[in-house]
C-alpha positions in Angstrom: -7.4 44.5 0.6 -6.7 43.0 4.0 -7.3 45.2 7.1 -6.6 44.4 10.7 -9.5 45.3 12.9 -9.0 45.7 16.6 -12.2 45.1 18.5 -13.0 47.8 21.1 -12.3 46.5 24.6 -10.4 43.4 23.5 -7.0 43.0 25.2 -4.1 42.2 22.9 -2.1 39.3 24.3 1.5 38.6 23.3 2.3 35.4 21.5 5.0 34.6 24.1 2.4 34.8 26.9 1.5 31.1 26.3 3.2 28.1 24.7 1.4 25.8 22.3 2.8 22.4 21.3 1.6 19.4 19.4 2.5 15.8 20.3 1.6 12.5 18.7 0.5 9.8 21.2 -0.5 6.5 19.7 -3.0 7.4 17.0 -3.9 10.7 18.7 -2.6 14.2 18.2 -2.6 16.2 21.5 -2.4 20.0 21.7 -0.9 21.3 25.0 -1.1 24.9 26.3 0.8 26.4 29.1 0.6 30.0 30.3 4.1 31.5 30.4 3.0 35.0 31.6 0.3 34.7 34.2 0.2 38.5 34.7 -1.1 38.9 31.1 -4.2 36.9 32.0 -4.7 38.2 35.5 -7.3 40.9 34.6 -9.8 38.4 33.0 -12.5 36.8 35.1 -11.5 33.4 36.3 -14.5 31.7 34.6 -13.4 33.0 31.2 -12.9 30.2 28.7 -9.5 29.5 27.1 -9.9 28.6 23.4 -7.4 28.0 20.7 -8.7 28.6 17.1 -6.9 26.6 14.4 -7.5 27.2 10.6 -6.0 25.6 7.6 -7.3 25.0 4.1 -10.9 25.7 5.1 -10.6 23.4 8.2 -11.5 25.2 11.4 -11.3 23.8 14.9 -11.8 25.4 18.3 -9.7 23.6 20.9 -11.2 24.0 24.4 -8.9 24.3 27.4 -11.5 24.9 30.1 -11.4 28.2 32.0 -8.6 30.3 33.5 -9.6 29.1 36.9 -9.7 25.4 36.0 -7.5 25.3 32.9 -6.9 22.0 31.1 -3.3 21.6 29.9 -3.9 19.1 27.1 -6.7 18.5 24.6 -7.1 16.2 21.7 -7.2 17.6 18.1 -10.1 16.3 16.1 -8.8 17.3 12.7 -5.8 15.0 11.9 -5.4 16.7 8.5 -3.8 19.8 10.1 -0.2 20.2 8.9 0.7 23.8 9.8 -2.5 25.6 10.8 -2.8 29.2 11.6 -3.6 29.4 15.4 -4.8 32.0 17.8 -5.3 31.9 21.6 -8.6 33.5 22.7 -10.1 34.4 26.0 -13.9 34.3 25.9 -16.5 35.4 28.4 -18.6 32.5 29.7 -21.2 34.2 31.9 -23.7 37.1 32.1 -24.5 39.5 29.4 -21.1 39.3 27.9 -21.3 35.5 27.4 -19.4 34.6 24.2 -17.7 38.0 24.0 -14.0 37.9 22.9 -12.2 39.5 25.9 -8.6 39.0 24.6 -6.6 37.3 21.9 -3.1 36.9 20.5 -2.2 37.6 16.9 -2.3 34.5 14.7 0.8 32.5 13.9 1.7 29.2 12.2 1.7 26.2 14.5 3.8 23.3 13.2 2.4 19.9 13.9 5.6 17.9 12.9 7.5 18.4 16.2 8.8 21.8 15.2 7.9 24.5 17.7 7.0 27.0 15.0 10.0 29.2 15.4 10.3 31.4 12.3 13.2 30.4 10.0 13.3 33.1 7.3 10.5 35.0 5.6 9.1 32.0 3.7 8.0 28.7 5.4 8.2 25.3 3.7 6.1 22.4 4.9 5.5 18.9 3.5 1.8 18.1 3.1 -0.7 15.8 1.4 -1.4 18.1 -1.6 -1.0 15.6 -4.6 -1.6 15.9 -7.5 0.0 19.3 -6.9 3.7 19.5 -6.2 3.5 22.8 -4.4 0.9 25.3 -3.1 1.3 28.8 -1.7 -0.8 30.1 1.2 -0.6 33.8 2.1 -1.9 34.4 5.6 -3.1 37.6 7.2 -0.7 38.0 10.1 2.0 35.3 9.7 4.6 34.5 7.1 3.6 32.9 3.8 3.9 29.1 3.7 4.6 26.8 0.8 3.2 23.4 1.0 5.2 20.7 -0.7 4.1 17.2 -1.8 5.0 15.1 1.2 6.2 12.3 -1.1 9.2 14.4 -2.1 12.2 13.3 -0.1 13.5 16.1 2.2 11.1 18.4 0.5 12.0 21.6 2.5 15.7 21.2 1.7 14.9 20.3 -1.9 12.9 23.5 -2.4 15.7 25.7 -1.1 18.4 24.1 -3.1 17.0 22.5 -6.3 17.9 24.7 -9.3 14.6 23.8 -11.2 12.4 24.8 -8.2 14.4 28.0 -7.5 14.3 29.1 -11.1 10.8 28.0 -12.1 8.8 28.3 -8.9 10.4 30.9 -6.5 9.9 33.9 -8.9 6.2 33.0 -9.1 6.0 32.8 -5.3 7.7 36.2 -5.0 5.3 37.7 -7.5 2.2 36.4 -5.7 3.4 37.5 -2.3 4.2 41.1 -3.5 1.0 41.3 -5.4 -0.7 40.8 -2.0 1.5 43.2 -0.2 1.1 46.0 -2.8 -2.7 45.7 -2.6 -2.3 47.7 0.6 -3.1 51.4 0.3 0.0 52.4 2.2 3.1 51.0 3.8 1.8 48.1 5.9 2.7 47.5 9.6 2.0 43.8 9.5 5.3 42.2 10.7 5.7 39.6 8.0 5.1 42.2 5.2 7.6 44.6 6.8 10.2 41.8 6.7 9.5 41.0 3.0 9.7 44.7 2.2 13.0 44.9 4.0 14.3 42.0 2.0 13.2 43.8 -1.2 15.0 47.0 -0.1 18.2 45.0 0.3 17.9 43.7 -3.3 16.8 47.1 -4.7 18.0 49.9 -2.5 16.3 53.2 -3.1 13.5 51.7 -5.2 10.4 52.3 -3.1 7.4 50.0 -3.6 4.6 51.8 -5.5 1.8 51.5 -3.0 0.0 54.5 -4.5 0.9 53.6 -8.1 -1.1 52.2 -11.0 -1.3 48.4 -11.5 1.3 48.8 -14.3 3.7 50.5 -11.9 3.3 47.7 -9.4 3.8 45.0 -12.0 6.9 46.7 -13.3 8.4 47.0 -9.8 7.7 43.3 -9.1 9.3 42.3 -12.4 12.4 44.4 -11.6 12.5 42.7 -8.2 12.4 39.2 -9.7 15.0 40.1 -12.3 17.3 41.4 -9.5 16.7 38.3 -7.4 17.5 36.0 -10.3 20.6 38.0 -11.2 21.9 38.1 -7.6 21.5 34.3 -7.2 22.6 33.4 -10.7 19.3 31.5 -11.1 19.5 30.8 -14.8 23.2 29.9 -14.7 22.6 27.4 -12.0 19.7 25.8 -13.8 21.7 25.5 -17.1 24.7 24.0 -15.3 22.5 21.4 -13.5 20.8 20.4 -16.8 24.2 20.0 -18.5 25.4 17.9 -15.6 22.3 15.7 -15.9 22.8 15.3 -19.6 26.4 14.3 -19.2 25.5 11.5 -16.8 22.9 10.0 -19.1 
């Protein structure tokens, strides 16, 4: 079960307090950081280090941006394999007895490295990646929306995943089941924003049918099965697949 732990004395920074962007220059990938809300950082010592932590598929990198008093705007990313890493801005003490202590941090969010600024588009992200021989791979993150990696060789992979009848009928129900398996592991109604949005989506599909957070495993599975059936019925998933297959057969 995932639990969010707030360290005593650590200041919570808003995600909008700073802006992160990735740019490709020659054969390098540069990460830039600009502070949009200086007041949010004014209480920290000026010699505090500014660090961005990036994590994806067991790859971890700590991008250093100097100190608040002498902040660097741009640093080079060492890991070129990053596609959509989970990132977090951290302020770390650099002197005295508190050296290395985390003084403040943002929540984590997904940083797109393909030129997209990471603005959330819906409750499920799609991102091309080098994942062959797999065609797709789901990653469920602690504090940001789930992301589906798609084989980068698939043309217009994000659009394909959202519109292809085979993907929608064969893959999306599995993704929905895995995500809600994770959500319903919580002992009670979660307050994590992405989980709240997914539960709101489920409540629109099945009004009045509350998720069984305190139920048995059998109850949770039955609720998820009902949700998937409702999703498939609402979007005529089976009908769309059969129609597409008949169309393909007619052209052969």
